[in-house]
N, C-alpha and C positions, 0 to 999 in steps of 0.2 A: 242305552249305556246310564245310569244314574248321577246326578250332579247336585251340586246346592247353589243357592242362589242367595241373593242378596236385596235389601231393597231397606232405603229410611225414609218413613216415618213423618209428620208432621207428630206424631200427637196417638196413643193409644187408643182411641176411635179407627181412628184412620186404620193405624195397621189394622186391629179388628176385623174393621171390613170389612179389608182389601186379603190374607189370612182366608176369611168367611165363606168369601165370591171363588177364591181358587178351590179349595174345599171342595166348599159342592159343585163344581166342576169340573175334578175331580181332572183337576189341575197341578197338581201337587199332594205328598204327598199326605207331609206336615208344616207345620210353619212353627216355631220359637222369636216369640218377641222378646223384642227385651228393650228398656224403658229405661226416660232419664239419662240418655248416651250426648256427651258435650261435644259438638261437631263444629271446627272453625274451618272455611272456603270462600272458593273465590267465586262470587259470582256477585256478575254485570259495572266489573274496573274497584270490588270495592270487598276486601275481611270484613268478616261473616260471622259470627258465633251464635249458636242458636243450639238448640238444647231438641235431642229428637232421638228416632223408637225408629228399632232396626227392624226386619223382621228377615227370616230369616230360617232355611227350612229344606229342605231334599224332593225332587220333579227325576222327568225322565230328559236326554238334548231336545228327543223331536218335538215336545209343549215348550223350548223359549219360543218362539213367534209367537202364540196366542198363549200364551205370560203377561210378554211387553203389552200385546194390544189390549191385554182382560183390564194390568194395571193403570195404564195409561186412559183406558179409559175416566175414570174416577180415583187417579190417584188424583192432589192440590198438587200439585208442584209443576209445574211449566214443562221444566223437563227432569222427571221422577232417575235417579238412581234404580237400578233394576240390571246386574250382572248377575253371570252364571261361574263355575271353576266346579268341571271335572270330580268327580269319586273317585279315585283312583283304585280306592280297596276297602276292605271293610266287613267284613258277617254277614257273610253272601245269604244270610234266611232276611236280614231283612233289607239287605238290598230289592232281592227278590217282593218285600210289599214293599217299595216304593212302585217297581216295577206292573206291582199288582194292584195298586192300591191307584191308582194312572190313569188318562184312557188312551 
């Protein structure tokens, strides 16, 4: 089963590093990086405002735990946002490419 992933990062450099590692290890088929996202969040009982970078991309369900483990090793956040969502349908050729591009 193919899935989306969503990871927030502190800056573009970190997002590129994480994406590159995941691609090289064939844990993801591709990543899209969105820069200068304004985030508002609660951390340690305080409201925080921050610029972040988002990585979104495609992978397979069987690789979720490996992706979480790999990202936690290199991410600067104490508790990084790493979430997944099912892809319910789409271009069958593209979905096959996702599976073929990951291990």
